[in-house]
VOGU-3710 file (C-alpha; in Angstrom, 3 decimals, decimal comma):
1> mvkkdgplws> 0,031/0,090/0,185  1,216/3,438/-0,815  0,530/6,546/1,220  2,629/9,718/0,427  3,014/12,812/3,073  0,440/14,998/0,584  -1,033/15,730/-2,652  1,193/17,690/-4,747  -1,867/19,783/-6,082  -5,402/20,265/-4,709
11> psdfkiqnsl> -8,093/22,053/-6,577  -9,360/25,443/-5,222  -13,070/25,645/-3,868  -13,639/28,143/-7,165  -12,161/25,501/-9,707  -14,462/22,833/-8,260  -17,552/24,487/-8,251  -16,816/25,810/-11,527  -16,334/22,334/-13,052  -18,527/20,463/-15,364
21> lkrfmnsvgq> -17,802/17,273/-13,177  -19,515/19,632/-10,276  -22,350/20,669/-12,240  -22,919/17,198/-13,885  -22,806/15,772/-10,123  -25,381/18,544/-9,301  -27,407/17,925/-11,970  -27,920/14,095/-11,144  -28,315/14,728/-7,331  -25,164/13,227/-6,184
31> knyddlyqws> -23,607/14,621/-2,875  -19,844/13,834/-3,239  -17,421/12,169/-6,177  -17,217/8,729/-4,260  -21,301/8,558/-4,413  -21,012/9,617/-7,953  -18,603/6,522/-9,019  -20,640/4,318/-6,959  -24,010/5,485/-8,934  -22,188/5,268/-12,224
41> itspdsfwne> -21,145/1,861/-11,910  -24,238/0,167/-10,080  -26,503/2,083/-12,216  -24,691/2,308/-15,566  -28,126/2,659/-17,518  -28,955/5,367/-15,939  -25,452/7,369/-16,048  -24,818/6,861/-19,534  -28,027/8,012/-20,430  -27,361/11,304/-18,082
51> vwnfcgitas> -23,692/11,429/-20,062  -25,437/11,434/-23,138  -27,872/14,624/-22,203  -25,615/16,797/-20,387  -22,870/16,473/-23,033  -25,206/17,360/-25,738  -24,924/14,247/-28,406  -26,682/15,004/-31,270  -28,480/12,047/-33,101  -31,009/11,307/-35,143
61> sksilslknp> -33,125/9,167/-32,601  -32,024/8,389/-28,916  -32,339/4,624/-27,483  -35,168/4,758/-24,668  -33,001/1,720/-23,390  -29,708/2,400/-22,609  -28,274/-0,843/-21,938  -29,514/-4,176/-23,346  -27,582/-7,291/-21,732  -25,812/-5,433/-18,749
71> ndmqkaeffp> -24,657/-8,866/-17,155  -22,825/-10,055/-20,232  -19,205/-8,411/-21,018  -19,188/-9,392/-24,603  -23,140/-9,141/-25,692  -23,850/-5,883/-23,656  -25,283/-3,259/-26,008  -25,349/0,379/-25,128  -28,323/2,497/-26,827  -29,500/-0,619/-29,308
81> natlnyaenl> -31,894/1,858/-31,167  -30,129/5,177/-31,460  -29,179/6,700/-34,778  -26,387/9,012/-35,112  -23,650/10,516/-37,215  -20,177/10,933/-35,318  -18,858/13,535/-37,913  -21,921/15,514/-37,458  -21,233/16,071/-33,830  -17,516/17,421/-34,155
91> lkrrddaiai> -19,111/19,975/-37,118  -22,201/21,449/-35,333  -20,110/25,038/-35,621  -19,696/26,342/-39,064  -18,782/30,221/-37,560  -15,394/32,194/-37,676  -13,919/30,888/-34,468  -10,839/28,947/-34,712  -11,214/25,108/-34,958  -7,694/23,618/-35,713
101> yfynenqqkh> -4,594/25,351/-35,237  -1,231/23,738/-36,791  2,072/24,112/-36,220  5,073/21,596/-36,922  9,220/21,240/-35,907  9,764/24,014/-39,069  7,738/26,889/-37,019  5,429/26,732/-39,766  1,817/27,459/-38,769  -2,003/28,091/-40,273
111> hltyaqlydq> -5,189/27,205/-38,905  -8,784/26,356/-39,879  -11,736/28,266/-38,933  -15,420/25,964/-38,150  -16,634/27,035/-41,154  -13,522/26,128/-43,290  -13,132/23,074/-41,743  -16,995/21,974/-42,330  -16,640/23,328/-46,024  -13,419/21,519/-46,579
121> vsqivaqfqk> -14,942/18,195/-45,389  -17,662/19,003/-47,498  -15,611/19,076/-50,721  -14,099/15,841/-49,612  -17,368/14,354/-49,169  -18,277/15,092/-52,628  -15,300/13,689/-54,247  -15,849/10,331/-52,278  -19,158/10,230/-53,184  -18,054/10,867/-56,626
131> wdiesgdiva> -16,020/7,593/-56,585  -18,706/5,974/-54,904  -17,357/5,609/-51,509  -19,967/3,884/-49,393  -21,226/3,162/-45,769  -18,469/0,334/-45,141  -15,942/1,348/-47,272  -12,437/1,717/-45,759  -10,506/4,896/-46,305  -7,112/4,629/-45,243
141> gylpnlaetv> -4,495/7,579/-43,835  -1,029/7,324/-44,312  -0,492/10,709/-43,072  1,382/13,158/-40,834  -0,136/15,084/-37,945  -2,186/17,280/-40,512  -5,719/19,628/-40,465  -5,928/17,488/-43,859  -5,706/14,363/-41,763  -8,743/15,525/-39,738
151> iamlaaasig> -10,550/16,466/-42,583  -10,315/13,344/-44,627  -11,596/11,407/-41,919  -14,214/13,707/-40,927  -15,159/12,730/-44,570  -15,399/9,344/-44,063  -17,446/9,216/-40,960  -19,997/11,334/-42,756  -20,913/9,060/-45,142  -20,653/6,214/-42,524
161> aiwtscspdf> -16,836/5,279/-43,812  -14,498/3,464/-41,666  -11,413/5,920/-41,021  -7,920/3,816/-40,238  -4,519/5,570/-40,071  -0,773/5,094/-39,777  1,583/7,885/-39,000  4,407/7,914/-42,307  7,393/7,135/-39,350  5,779/3,475/-40,241
171> gtkslidrfs> 7,844/1,710/-42,891  6,623/0,267/-46,003  6,358/-3,135/-44,528  4,598/-2,028/-41,215  2,067/-0,308/-43,054  1,269/-3,362/-45,431  0,876/-5,644/-42,640  -2,011/-3,299/-41,258  -3,896/-2,220/-43,780  -3,454/-5,406/-46,483
181> qvkpkvllva> -5,610/-7,000/-43,487  -8,664/-4,437/-43,844  -8,601/-3,687/-47,689  -9,076/0,042/-48,142  -10,661/1,272/-51,121  -9,069/4,619/-50,767  -5,796/5,800/-49,687  -4,268/9,283/-48,891  -0,582/9,554/-48,322  1,342/12,695/-47,720
191> dgytyqgktf> 4,315/13,828/-50,222  6,905/13,514/-47,721  7,389/14,404/-43,644  10,184/15,978/-41,407  11,360/15,026/-38,698  14,377/16,053/-36,069  15,059/18,489/-39,366  15,505/15,713/-41,865  12,983/14,901/-44,641  12,056/12,039/-45,700
201> nclervpeil> 10,053/11,123/-49,418  6,673/9,169/-48,773  5,594/9,252/-52,488  8,218/6,738/-53,782  6,649/4,279/-50,879  3,606/4,367/-52,717  4,200/2,093/-56,238  4,745/-0,934/-53,431  1,751/-0,467/-51,249  -0,554/-0,277/-54,447
211> eaissikhti> 1,123/-3,436/-55,491  0,786/-5,638/-52,382  -3,119/-3,808/-51,606  -5,051/-4,520/-54,599  -8,349/-2,873/-53,479  -6,902/0,608/-53,144  -9,189/1,977/-56,137  -8,067/5,772/-55,835  -4,887/7,422/-54,085  -4,965/11,071/-52,943
221> vvpyldmket> -1,590/13,237/-52,326  -1,693/15,898/-49,950  1,396/18,015/-51,137  2,039/18,698/-46,992  5,941/19,806/-48,199  5,535/20,980/-51,688  7,638/18,768/-53,507  6,650/19,474/-56,711  7,032/15,466/-57,755  4,938/14,654/-60,505
231> hphtdwkeil> 2,738/11,641/-59,986  -0,488/9,692/-61,433  -2,975/10,359/-58,648  -5,566/12,524/-57,208  -3,906/15,537/-55,719  -5,595/17,243/-52,709  -5,693/20,745/-53,853  -7,069/19,723/-57,106  -10,022/18,192/-55,055  -10,769/21,781/-53,191
241> kfqkpadief> -9,919/23,936/-56,401  -12,847/21,526/-58,470  -15,381/20,607/-55,810  -17,617/23,409/-54,454  -18,521/23,435/-50,375  -22,167/22,297/-49,937  -24,231/21,343/-46,774  -23,299/18,123/-45,659  -26,043/15,494/-45,637  -24,899/13,067/-42,281
251> kqfpfnhplf> -26,140/9,795/-42,902  -27,431/8,054/-40,072  -26,141/5,213/-38,134  -26,685/3,071/-35,391  -24,791/3,172/-32,323  -22,417/0,535/-32,575  -21,581/1,610/-36,592  -17,829/1,157/-37,137  -16,044/4,134/-37,237  -12,037/3,477/-36,866
261> ilyssgttgi> -9,837/0,649/-37,310  -7,038/0,856/-35,194  -4,129/-1,882/-34,703  -2,292/-3,343/-31,675  1,381/-3,031/-31,863  2,343/-6,123/-33,496  5,218/-6,853/-31,231  4,042/-10,462/-30,836  2,555/-11,507/-34,327  1,005/-9,483/-37,069
271> pkciahgagg> -1,234/-6,286/-35,657  -4,461/-7,228/-34,963  -7,065/-4,812/-36,284  -9,530/-3,723/-33,927  -13,146/-2,191/-34,742  -14,616/0,789/-32,597  -17,878/2,042/-32,584  -19,194/5,617/-33,383  -21,817/6,104/-30,613  -19,208/4,061/-27,916
281> tllqhlkehq> -16,201/6,857/-29,385  -18,459/9,687/-29,046  -19,604/9,134/-25,874  -16,741/7,904/-23,805  -14,539/10,630/-25,076  -17,081/13,266/-24,375  -17,281/11,932/-20,995  -13,187/11,892/-20,605  -13,123/15,740/-22,054  -16,126/17,535/-20,291
291> lhcdikpgdk> -16,087/15,232/-16,451  -12,535/14,403/-16,170  -10,250/17,310/-17,930  -13,113/19,846/-17,603  -12,811/20,726/-21,280  -15,549/23,654/-22,006  -16,210/25,670/-25,209  -13,664/28,014/-26,090  -10,857/25,582/-24,538  -7,647/24,869/-26,585
301> vfyyttcgwm> -6,850/21,096/-26,420  -3,326/20,000/-27,361  -2,026/16,254/-27,378  1,393/15,465/-28,705  0,612/12,512/-30,938  0,726/11,008/-34,405  -2,194/9,828/-36,158  -0,924/6,338/-35,599  -1,845/6,453/-32,002  -5,037/6,435/-29,944
311> mwnwlvsala> -4,713/9,712/-28,903  -4,911/11,133/-32,001  -8,797/9,984/-32,489  -9,243/11,164/-28,739  -7,951/14,495/-29,557  -9,997/15,133/-32,410  -12,998/14,256/-30,251  -12,667/17,476/-28,841  -14,283/19,043/-31,581  -17,548/17,787/-30,235
321> sdasivlyeg> -17,006/20,139/-26,904  -16,813/22,932/-28,995  -13,524/23,520/-27,787  -10,385/24,043/-30,339  -7,592/21,439/-31,376  -3,832/22,346/-31,888  -2,040/19,599/-33,895  1,920/19,401/-34,101  3,802/17,337/-36,366  7,553/16,984/-36,049
331> spthptldhl> 10,018/16,078/-33,312  8,331/17,855/-29,536  11,899/18,880/-29,189  12,949/20,251/-32,587  14,368/22,986/-32,761  14,616/24,215/-29,146  13,980/21,840/-26,374  10,844/24,210/-25,067  9,204/24,599/-28,892  5,978/22,848/-27,501
341> fqiaqeveit> 6,026/25,367/-24,629  6,199/28,281/-26,974  2,893/27,192/-28,945  1,267/26,936/-25,285  2,168/30,466/-24,679  1,041/31,652/-28,081  -2,090/29,417/-28,569  -3,117/29,583/-24,969  -3,404/26,121/-24,826  -5,425/24,866/-21,662
351> lfgtsakyls> -4,751/21,480/-22,213  -0,993/20,172/-22,728  -0,778/16,259/-23,621  2,057/14,709/-23,540  3,978/11,309/-22,694  5,719/10,353/-19,694  8,623/9,668/-21,467  8,506/13,445/-22,889  8,093/15,156/-19,242  11,010/12,758/-17,995
361> alekaefkts> 13,709/14,123/-20,682  12,536/17,315/-20,151  13,534/16,624/-16,186  16,936/14,938/-16,947  17,921/18,004/-19,290  16,712/19,745/-15,929  14,322/22,304/-18,012  12,510/24,893/-16,532  10,276/26,652/-18,808  9,821/30,643/-18,969
371> qnlsslktia> 7,051/30,813/-20,694  3,815/31,747/-19,759  1,341/29,490/-19,303  -1,262/31,201/-17,384  -3,751/29,713/-19,685  -2,879/26,253/-18,715  -5,257/24,540/-16,378  -4,337/20,534/-17,769  -1,365/18,502/-18,232  -2,003/15,133/-19,550
381> stgsplanet> 0,710/12,568/-19,348  0,484/8,810/-20,784  2,303/6,104/-22,575  4,024/4,793/-19,775  3,697/5,274/-15,794  4,803/8,956/-14,645  7,663/8,246/-11,840  7,052/10,491/-8,426  9,593/12,608/-8,807  8,045/13,909/-12,390
391> feyvyksikq> 5,301/14,791/-10,829  6,936/16,694/-8,358  9,348/18,437/-11,387  6,116/19,399/-13,295  4,965/21,359/-10,151  8,521/22,543/-9,638  9,565/23,763/-13,089  6,432/23,740/-15,570  3,702/25,367/-13,740  2,612/25,009/-9,712
401> dvhlasisgg> -0,973/25,560/-10,450  -2,282/22,873/-12,483  -3,986/19,553/-12,964  -1,507/16,936/-13,739  -3,297/14,321/-14,936  -1,693/10,632/-15,644  -4,140/8,489/-17,782  -4,032/5,087/-19,070  -6,334/3,085/-21,394  -5,175/2,099/-24,572
411> tdiiscfmlg> -5,956/1,166/-28,435  -8,000/-1,482/-27,148  -10,672/0,682/-25,454  -9,725/3,939/-27,614  -10,023/5,541/-24,205  -9,173/5,312/-20,438  -9,697/3,036/-17,747  -8,086/5,561/-15,326  -7,701/9,209/-15,430  -7,805/12,782/-14,009
421> npllpvwpgq> -10,111/13,796/-11,815  -10,695/18,119/-11,075  -12,190/17,820/-7,758  -9,279/15,311/-6,162  -5,600/15,964/-5,288  -2,985/15,015/-7,051  -0,681/12,257/-5,223  2,842/11,988/-6,453  3,129/8,764/-9,034  -0,922/8,133/-8,950
431> lqgaglgmki> -3,521/8,186/-11,346  -6,204/10,058/-9,689  -8,921/7,183/-9,789  -10,997/4,817/-12,161  -13,003/6,757/-15,179  -17,109/7,178/-14,489  -18,975/4,020/-15,395  -15,506/1,806/-15,653  -15,756/-0,763/-13,060  -12,116/-1,258/-12,237
441> evfddegkpl> -10,691/-4,021/-9,783  -7,544/-5,328/-8,962  -7,402/-9,363/-9,188  -4,920/-11,532/-7,502  -3,702/-14,286/-9,557  -6,627/-16,334/-8,186  -9,196/-14,022/-9,656  -10,027/-12,621/-6,570  -10,405/-8,763/-5,985  -8,540/-6,810/-3,829
451> nygqgelvct> -9,117/-3,816/-1,934  -5,495/-2,380/-1,929  -2,239/-3,973/-2,993  -0,796/-5,449/-6,465  -2,455/-7,095/-9,413  -4,083/-7,598/-12,781  -5,771/-4,478/-14,149  -9,652/-5,681/-15,144  -13,066/-4,409/-15,582  -15,865/-6,182/-14,442
461> apfpsrplwf> -18,795/-4,174/-16,214  -19,660/-3,210/-19,523  -18,556/0,186/-20,962  -19,570/1,516/-24,069  -16,234/2,047/-25,926  -15,420/-1,509/-25,665  -14,011/-2,834/-29,387  -16,844/-4,519/-31,391  -14,875/-6,736/-32,913  -11,317/-7,599/-34,461
471> wndegdqkyf> -10,907/-7,369/-38,467  -10,830/-11,050/-40,167  -11,524/-13,125/-36,696  -13,500/-15,624/-37,347  -16,141/-16,595/-34,185  -14,659/-13,775/-32,421  -11,896/-16,048/-31,120  -8,809/-13,835/-31,111  -10,891/-11,084/-29,780  -12,207/-13,375/-26,630
481> ntyfnrypnv> -8,472/-14,784/-25,918  -7,160/-11,445/-25,609  -9,621/-9,944/-23,298  -11,955/-12,699/-21,750  -9,796/-16,147/-21,496  -7,958/-15,571/-18,110  -10,970/-14,817/-16,308  -14,793/-15,437/-17,169  -16,844/-12,418/-18,108  -14,270/-10,079/-16,873
491> whhgdfiert> -12,179/-7,687/-19,149  -8,620/-8,482/-18,373  -6,449/-5,779/-19,591  -2,831/-6,636/-19,133  -1,286/-4,038/-16,740  -0,019/-4,920/-13,444  -1,025/-2,132/-11,245  -1,853/-1,268/-7,318  -4,834/0,677/-5,668  -3,729/2,969/-3,229
501> lengfiiygr> -5,304/4,241/0,339  -5,949/7,778/-1,803  -8,086/5,589/-4,008  -5,576/6,131/-6,883  -3,621/3,798/-9,032  -0,274/2,676/-9,833  0,798/1,259/-12,787  3,711/-0,942/-12,481  4,092/-2,163/-15,970  2,564/-4,550/-18,592
511> sdatlnpggv> 1,708/-8,013/-16,796  3,418/-9,675/-19,511  6,906/-8,083/-18,732  6,523/-8,232/-15,187  9,765/-9,930/-13,328  9,284/-12,798/-10,546  12,708/-13,389/-9,209  12,156/-16,163/-6,121  8,508/-16,658/-7,425  7,899/-12,988/-6,006
521> rigtaeiyrq> 6,124/-10,363/-8,736  7,627/-7,432/-9,476  6,586/-4,330/-11,749  9,338/-3,034/-13,804  8,488/0,439/-13,665  9,491/-0,050/-10,100  13,051/-0,597/-10,843  13,010/2,093/-13,666  11,831/5,183/-11,089  14,867/3,956/-9,028
531> veqvyevles> 17,567/3,847/-11,766  16,520/7,018/-13,446  17,098/8,777/-10,428  20,800/8,322/-10,752  22,152/11,405/-12,764  23,982/9,482/-15,356  21,485/7,276/-16,406  18,916/8,687/-19,292  16,778/5,527/-19,334  16,776/1,647/-18,208
541> lavgqqikgd> 14,786/-1,529/-19,308  14,750/-4,499/-17,407  14,172/-8,068/-18,520  13,659/-11,328/-16,291  16,141/-14,136/-17,552  16,271/-17,728/-16,521  19,694/-18,882/-15,392  20,123/-22,669/-13,454  16,400/-22,490/-12,228  15,807/-19,140/-11,200
551> ehiilfvhlr> 14,806/-16,355/-12,612  17,294/-13,192/-12,697  16,882/-9,638/-13,646  18,992/-8,300/-16,304  18,995/-4,636/-16,426  20,302/-2,670/-19,133  21,049/1,104/-19,261  21,386/4,217/-21,536  23,510/6,700/-20,271  24,636/10,174/-21,214
561> qnlhlteels> 26,469/11,015/-24,079  30,165/10,335/-23,497  29,371/8,300/-20,085  30,533/4,706/-19,399  29,243/1,851/-16,700  32,125/1,668/-14,682  31,718/-0,955/-11,319  31,090/2,277/-8,860  28,227/3,629/-11,236  26,707/-0,057/-11,403
571> drikkqirtn> 27,427/0,000/-7,489  25,513/3,025/-6,869  22,674/1,827/-9,494  22,191/-1,310/-7,286  22,179/0,555/-3,928  19,680/3,017/-5,186  17,396/0,068/-6,139  17,973/-1,853/-2,808  17,943/1,109/-0,551  14,393/2,108/-1,896
581> ttprhvpsyi> 13,023/-1,287/-2,764  13,618/-4,687/-1,167  16,894/-6,732/-2,374  14,793/-8,965/-4,682  14,633/-5,780/-6,956  18,408/-5,347/-7,573  19,366/-6,589/-10,605  21,935/-9,842/-11,129  23,733/-8,249/-14,166  23,635/-4,389/-15,529
591> yqiqdlprtk> 24,795/-3,603/-18,784  25,409/-0,239/-21,066  23,446/0,249/-24,155  23,335/2,590/-26,936  19,263/2,467/-27,796  16,075/0,888/-26,157  13,616/-0,994/-28,564  10,398/0,813/-28,718  6,975/0,590/-30,305  6,105/2,863/-32,940
601> ngklseivvr> 4,193/4,919/-30,230  6,941/5,096/-28,099  6,739/2,613/-25,491  9,410/0,738/-24,393  9,364/-3,309/-25,368  10,731/-5,218/-22,749  9,265/-8,509/-24,567  11,331/-8,347/-27,596  14,431/-8,200/-25,768  13,646/-10,916/-23,397
611> qilsqqpikn> 12,954/-12,968/-26,833  16,586/-12,226/-27,620  18,106/-13,274/-24,366  16,073/-16,249/-24,504  16,771/-16,904/-28,220  13,025/-16,823/-29,180  12,274/-15,874/-32,569  10,976/-12,284/-32,852  7,342/-12,135/-34,552  7,794/-8,868/-36,088
621> ldalanpecl> 10,232/-6,607/-35,838  8,879/-4,117/-38,452  6,184/-3,107/-35,124  9,330/-1,328/-33,689  10,471/1,948/-34,316  14,071/1,283/-34,107  14,571/-2,344/-34,895  18,418/-1,831/-35,788  19,240/-1,319/-31,976  18,204/-5,137/-31,245
631> eqfkkfiiy> 21,748/-6,441/-32,467  23,427/-4,942/-29,839  21,757/-7,077/-27,064  22,694/-10,579/-28,793  26,004/-10,153/-26,985  24,286/-9,962/-23,504  22,666/-13,615/-24,231  23,788/-16,656/-21,154  24,334/-19,841/-22,505
//
């Protein structure tokens, strides 16, 4: 059980009384947050109906029945008779206020008003209709994080087509592994992109993609870099030139009409194609944005993401709350370490979303912002656990009066299980609590719930953003095995977590990456937190390996430039771990490496290192952003 001396931040009474969550609480007659949460999980039909009303969902019909089959996690169905259109909810406004701000690492910027956004969506809709793109067809984007990416997605959703996307840092083979499974009819691709000042050509990849995916009938090129290369495909600018803006006829579809296809990381095999529904995505995002993040009309919402990560979908949905969204394309630290905070000041961003890795890198660089962040209400962090010390760093060096919300969910649910709460204090190292309507529990190895302590993250009641299905999954067998095979009628998420005395949560890493020396289960995040307090260490990665009948912890460290792992430094790392955890956490071996393997979304991949050390085959190198770094681990195999 974790107990800290005190919170790092508590909301003022003014902020509490003026929050959307407090307003919602009053509207449903709940006196405090604990009662509200309990009501949300014991009366989900009433709760989700009230969320629908409070958040103002636009629909042609609303189901009288809010939840069908409430006791069956797989067969439960929310709002079975409702019909709506996701894009219509994001395009309610047609005025001259700014809807989208765009910035990139080259310090280019532009914006679109709500009226311009609506008009350009209507123009792309007209082009899709000219090509006879229909409900259920797949539209695929191989695009940077551009306004055009948002426009294309909304155009597809307007007519009931299904949007799927990958960012251009996915190699051609990775892209084909994903898109070839879902057989898109339309491909949108940028001519190129830049990262850390380097330019990458995307047009040269198109012939191989089209040869591999015969379902693609139409290709649209977005001239992001204006590379002036000739090509035989439809040009985005030509569409806007010849198609005239018009009113959009938003076709109405069932609540569970498929909206997005997202992809698993693919580190254990070919990526799974996860279909998400329009109604569940919209309802869940509105709940999270308005009730947990306090996003109000006129707010400016930023998340550092690519369109290959579910946080992109999450960000774009903020348009449904009458908020502006801020898109950024490129490296977050190019050309300067404070580039994103310069943008935050200029735009007056109210919610700044990023990764724990980014905040940790700023901490290691001893960065202290000099920007005016007076408009900033919330900093959100996800992607990996945020260490206690990084929580403290944010309040010391970024902003003192800010709601720091560590959030966690994933591609599987296109939303969050645990996230921030504007009514409650922020404790170091903790996610503030479970999302409303999400019946989160911690199970021990025998499937019994724990009031406190470490165990498996599970969800024991239906929620609206549960995936509809996996693509090409006959009989839903892969779907069942992924989420429901371990505990009957219980969603098993695969995270190793702890519920705290403050009723918050701590994430210790993925369950399949936990360590087990001497039969004691240890989350990798417990080790990383200690190791990365050592000045010389930038990052670390721990895996377990069977040696002489027991599991030993092997730790790899990435050090600051021009530093080397000495015996003295190795001893100091071990002492740091032993002093602040237990002797079982201390690694048997520590090795220096030059880079750590990461997925395309920036998450550490302990699994692939464990596979190398155990001399197991690696099923999908293309799932990694930097597979070239794996060669260095082979010399550490213990025979």
